[in-house]
N, C-alpha and C positions, 0 to 999 in steps of 0.2 A: 498796664502791659508795657513792657519795654521792647522797643523794636530796634534791633541792631543790624546795621548795614554790614555787608561783607564786601570784599574787593570785587566780587562778581556783580555787575549791574543787575538790579532787580531781585537779587537773592537776599532774603532777610531771615535772621534768627529772631524768634519771638519768645520772650521770657514773661510768663504771666506773673501777676502779683498774687502770692499765695497767702492765705489766711489760715494759720494753724492754731489749734488749742487742744485741750485734753480729749476732745471728741474725735479729732482727726484734722482734716484740712478742707478748704474750699477755694476754688479759683474759677474765673471765667476762662474757658478754653477758647472761646470765639465770641467776639463782639465786633460786628462790622463797623459800628460807629467809632470804636476806639482804635481800630486798625485802619487809619486813614490811607495807608499804602495799598490797602485792598479794596478801597471804595468802589473801584470800577469792576471788581471781581464779583461774579454771581455764582457762588458754589451751588451745584445742582445734584451732586452725587457723593455719597460717602462709601469708601471701600475699607474693608477690614481684613487683616490676615493674621494668622497665628503660625509661628514657625519655631523649629527647634534649633538649639545651639549649632553653629557651624553652617547654617543655611545661608546661601547668597541668592538674593532675588534681584534680577535686573541685568543689565541697565536698559530700561524701557522708556519709550516715548511714542507719541502719535504725531504724524505729519500734519501740517496745515491743510485744510482748514479745521481739522479736528484736534489740534494740539490742546494739551491740558495744562493749566496752572494747578499746583497742588499745595495743600497745607497739611504737613505731616506731623504726627505725634505718636508717642508710645503709651499704651494703656497698661502694659505689663512687661517687665523685663528691660533689656538694653539692646540697642542696635547701633551700628555704625551706618549712618545715612550718608549716601554718596550721590553727587550729581556731577554731570559733565556738560559743559556749555557747548551746544551744537549750533549756535547762532553765528552764521558766517559774518565776518567783519567785527564781531564783538572783541573787545580787548582781552577777554579771557577765553576765546574760542579754543576748544581742544584741551582745556585744562579742567581738572576736577577739584571739587571741594568736598570735604567730609566733616562730619560732626557726630558726636555721640548724643543720641536722644535716649531718654530713659523715663520710666515711670517715676523715678526719684527726682530727676532735675526738672521734669515737666516742660522742657523747652520744646519749641516747635520750629519747623523749617518751612518757610514759604518759598516755593520753587515756581518761578514764572515759566511761561511757555518757552520752548527752545532749549530745554535741558533734558538730558537722559537721566533717569532716576533709578537707584537701586539701594539695597541695604544688606548688611550681614548681621546675623544674630550672635550677640556676645554673651547672653545669659542662657540658662537652661531652656527657656522658652521666651518668646516675645510676641505681644499682640500689638499690631500697628494699625492705626486708623488714619486715613487721609481723605480730605475733601478734594473734589475736582470741580472745575468750572465747565467741563465738557463731558458728555457721555462717552463711554467706551465705544470705539469704532474699530472692529477687528481688521478692516481693510487698510486702515492707515497706521496700524501698529508696526513699530520698528524697534530695533534695539542694537546695542553694542555689546560685544563680548566682554564679560566681566574681567577676563584675564588678558586683555589686550596689552602687550608689552609697551606700546606707545604711551598708554595712559599711566602706567606704573602705579596702580592703585594698591595700597596696602589695606586689605579688608580686615585686618586684625584677627583673622582666623586662619587655620592651616588650609591653604589652597588645595593641597593634595587630598585632603579628607573632606573638603567642602561639599555640602549637599546642594546641588544645582540641578534644576529641571533639565530634561533632555532638550527642550526648546531653547533655553538660555545657553546651553553649552555650544550650540552651533550658530550663535549670532555672529554677524560679521565684525571685523575690527572697526575702529573709529574711522579710519581712512576709507574703508570699503562701504561703510553704512550710508544708506540714503538719507539725505537731510534736505529740507526745503525752508529753513528758517533764515530770516535776514535780521540783522541788528539795526 
């Protein structure tokens, strides 16, 4: 596995080593021993979603002490995965990072605690699987509006026709959102 650092502290792209032949392919999607950066992470829950083209999910996070680190990958289709650094005093605080994850490139994104997370669906459908190191806690759930002009996120889909949950449509802006993360 190749672990690629980003300019965002703690945020990593993971490229697995893929073995292909006439039968298809094989790769290790997760191996704690080989992912030294994740050695202190104990993933305890897997979440999976399937969405149609033009869907935007997010931007979601949980406040401390229920914050979640995530390891995200795509089982089917293509997404634009987007994170926003909400860690006060971080050098990338208030900035976003995006990457295309797909079943073809098999890349994964490790997102540490202190980031809001979301994605848009670029293919007809997409199935997304992500591991978390903390259980879902509805009382600590928070979010940032996907269309916040301050963040200037290009979701690579038509925003006017985007499929967004009623809950996500009314999330506060970055500046209005509650955050309790320290860097």
